[in-house]
N, C-alpha and C positions, 0 to 999 in steps of 0.2 A: 201147063206152059210148055210150048214146043221147044225144040233144041236151039233154034235160032235165037229165041228170046232169052234162054238161059245163058247162051254165049254172050249176048249183048249186055245182060246184067252183070255177068262176070267181068267184062271189060270195063264197065262203068264204075263198079264198086270201089276200086282203089282211088279213082279220081274223086269220087264223092267223099271218101274218108279223108283224103288230103285237104280238100276244100273245107271240110268241117273243122279240121285241126288248125288251119291257117288263120291268124288273126285278120279281121276285116281291115280294109284299107283305112277306115276312119278310126281304127283302134278299138272299136267296141268289142271285138272278139277277144282281146287281151284284157280289157279292163271294164267289161260290162257295158251297159248302154250309156255311154258318156255323152256329154255335151261340151262344146268348145274344144280348144286345142288339147292335145296330149303332151304333157311336159314330163320328161324322164330326168331325174336327178341321180347322180351316183351315190351321194352320201346323204344321211339324214339331216345334217346341218343345212345343206343346200336345199333339200326338199322342203324343210320347214320354212325356210326363207321364201321360196317360190310360192308355197301354199298361202302364206300370210299376205303376199302381195297380190296373187291371182284371185284369192277368195274362191267364189263358186264359178268364176268365169273360165276356169280351166281344170282339167284333171291332172294332178301331180302325182307321179309314181316314183318311189325311191327304190333303187336296185339293191343297195346293201342294207341288210337288216341289222338289228341290234346285235352287238357282239362280233360283227364281221370286221376283219382287219383289211382296210382298203389297200394296204401295201401288197397283200397277197391275193386279193380278190380276182377271180376269173369268172366272167359272166357265163351263165348257162345258155343253152340254146334258146330257152324261153326268154331270157334277158335280151339276147340279141334280136329276137323277133320283136320284142316290145320296143326296143330302140329303133328298129326299122319302121315301126308304126308311128313313131313320135314326130310331132311338129317341131319340138325343141328339145335338145339334150343339154343339160347343165352339168358341168363337172368342175372339180377343184383346180386341177392343173398342178404345175410345179412338181410333176412326177409323183403325186400322191397315189393316183391310180396307175401304178407303174406297169401292170400287166394288161392294161386296156388300151395302150397307145395306138396299136394297129387298128383295133376295132373303131376307136373314136375317129381316127383319120378316115377310115372307110365310110363311116356314117356321115361325115362332114361333106361328102360329095353330093348328097341328096337332100340334106336338111340343115337347119341352123344348129350348130354345135358351139357352145360358149364355155370357155374356161373362166370362171368367175375370179380366180386368183390373178389373172393377167392384168387386172385393173390396178393392182397395188404397185406403186413405184418401186423399182429395184432398190432404191436407197432406204426403203422401209422394210425390206426383206432381210432375214438372217441368212448369211452365207454359210454353206456347209464346209466345215474344215476338211480339207483333203479332196474336195470335189469342186474343182474350179468351174464357176459359172452356174452352179446349181444352188438352190435355195430351199430353206425349210418350208414345207407345204402346210404346216399346222397353223394356219392363219387365225382360225376361229377362237384360239385361246386368248387372244388380245381382242376384247370386245370392240374397242374403238377401231382397230384395224379391220375387223370383220365387217363393220358397218359400211366400209367402202364397197363391199360386194353387192350392196343393195342396188347400186347404179346399173351394173350390167344386167342384173336380173330384171329390173324394171324396164330397161331399154329393150331387151329381147321380148318380154311379154307384150309391151306396147306395140312392137313391130308386128306381132301376131294378131293383136286385137286393138287396132288404132281407134276404133269406135268407143272403146272403154278407157281411153287414155287418162281422162281426168279421175276416174274412179281408181285406177291402178296407182296413179300418182299420190292420191290421198292416202291409200293404204301404205305405200312406201314411206310417206312422211311419218305416219304413225309408227311404223317399224323402226325408223331412224330415231325417233324420240324415245322409244322404249329401250333401244340399245344404248343410247347415251345415259339414260337413267341406270341401266344395269351396270355400265362401266363404272359409274360413281359408286354404286353399292359394293362392287368387288374391291375397289380401292379402299373403302372404309373397313371392310372385313379383314383384308390382309394387313392393313396398317395396325390392327389390334393385336397381331401376333408379336410376342416379345422379340426384340431384334436378334438375340442370340439363338432363336429357334426358327428363324425365317430361312429354312432350307427344305426344299421339297425333293424327296427321293422317290423315283418311280421306276417302272419296268423298262421303259424306253424313252429316249430323249424327245418327247412330244411337246413338252410344256415350256420350250424356250421363249416363245413370244409372251406367254403368261408371266414368266419370270422377269423379262425385260420391262413389260408394261407396269407390273404391280410390285416391282422391287422386292423380289424374293429369289434367293439362289435356287437353281434347279440342277439336279444331278440325275441322269438316267443310267440304268445298268447297261442297256443296249443303246445303239445309235439311233438316228432318225428313223431308219427303216427297221422292221422286225423280220426281214427276210433271212437274216443270219442270227443264230443264237449267240448269247454272250459267252465269252471264253473264261477260263479260270483267272486270267490276269484281270479281266474286267471285274469279276467277282471279288477277288482279293483287294483290288483298289477301292471298291465301294465299301467293303467291310471295314477296311482300315479307316476310311473317312468317318463312318458312322460311329465306330468305337472311340476314335480320337476326339470327335466333337460332341460325343454323348447325345446324338440325335435321338429324340424320343419315339419317333414314328416314321414308318415308310408306307408306301401305298401300292396296291395292286391296281391293274387296269382291266376294264371289262372286255377289251378286245385282245388282250395278251395273256397267255397262260400264267397262272399264279406261281407255278413251281419255281421260277427263277427268284422271285422276291422271297418266297418261303425259304429257299436255300440260304439267302442272305441273312434272314432273321435267325435261322438255326446257327449259322456261322458266328454271328454276333453273340448269341447266347453262350456258345462254347468258349467265347473269350471273355465272358463275365459281364457283358452289357445287355441288358434287357430292353430290346427295342420291340415295339409293337407294330402290327399292321394296322394303320390308322383308318383303313376303310378302302372301298373300291371307288376308283375314279373312272369317269367316262372320258376316254381320250379320242380314239379314232372313230368311235361310233356313239350314237346317243342311246338312251334307254328304250325299253319297249314302248310301242305305240299305246296311247291311252294313259300313260303315266306322266308325272311331272317331268321326269328325266327324258321322256320321249319328245320333248320340245327343246329348242336351243336354249331359251331362257332358263328352263327348268334344269337342264343339264349343267349349265354354268353355275347356277345357285347350289345345286347338289354338290358339285365339286368343291366350290369355295367353302361351303359350310363344313364339309368333311375335312378339308385341309385345316381350316381355322380351329375347329374343335380339337383335332388330334394334336396340333402343334402348340396350342395354348397351355 
């Protein structure tokens, strides 16, 4: 090969490498040879909902894996590229994805970006104490409330695939029916807990909607967000409550480090009250893909069974 050809290859090689690493415009480079629109969801709960409605008509990708805390999540370069290839981005909103605000705003300039939580009337949202105008983002713990998010997901998918509108509507109707049945089941399970034991103690205050809907008192060691660790006053306050009311069990969360709740348990033991860790709850993230807890319905059932069995 002469020198001119060597120079030409040398100049072209970086371009070829960049092209090979860049996802294709249709998204196939990021997600294999897909068919139909690419839908990117921030959380597993939203991704599960979109998958059930879309069926095989779209490729649904979830950014946050099991055990990931959405309050602290920062998308990688690969995540940003994937979002840039998406036809639709679905996110929770209400500041759940607190560190993604700028990226989501930028993405909205070139594609459809939908906050599914925006559909819920403010009158049904829990206001955050000390944060005027802000609301609790953990909507999915009230199954009936979460069912309202079916509407915006269906509308967005139908806009991308109007030719499959009837099929998408039928799936959405099935999802709604399943959620109503799940809501009734949760009510029955929580109702079976003795009244004096209906108190749910967790690592952070994520279960407020759950407590309001299913009539169980909820106490979190930390606030709504996990961005700041609990202080000594928070710890003392919670230990006093557990000891005074003889609460039998407290719960760790899959997306929050265990050490804070383990410290609470140790402090209670030092004061003569034997409280147990009743199990692990899925709060801000679902379980691993391919498991029961890796679906919204399965996650809810796991949580409720864990709570009911420990507190009974």
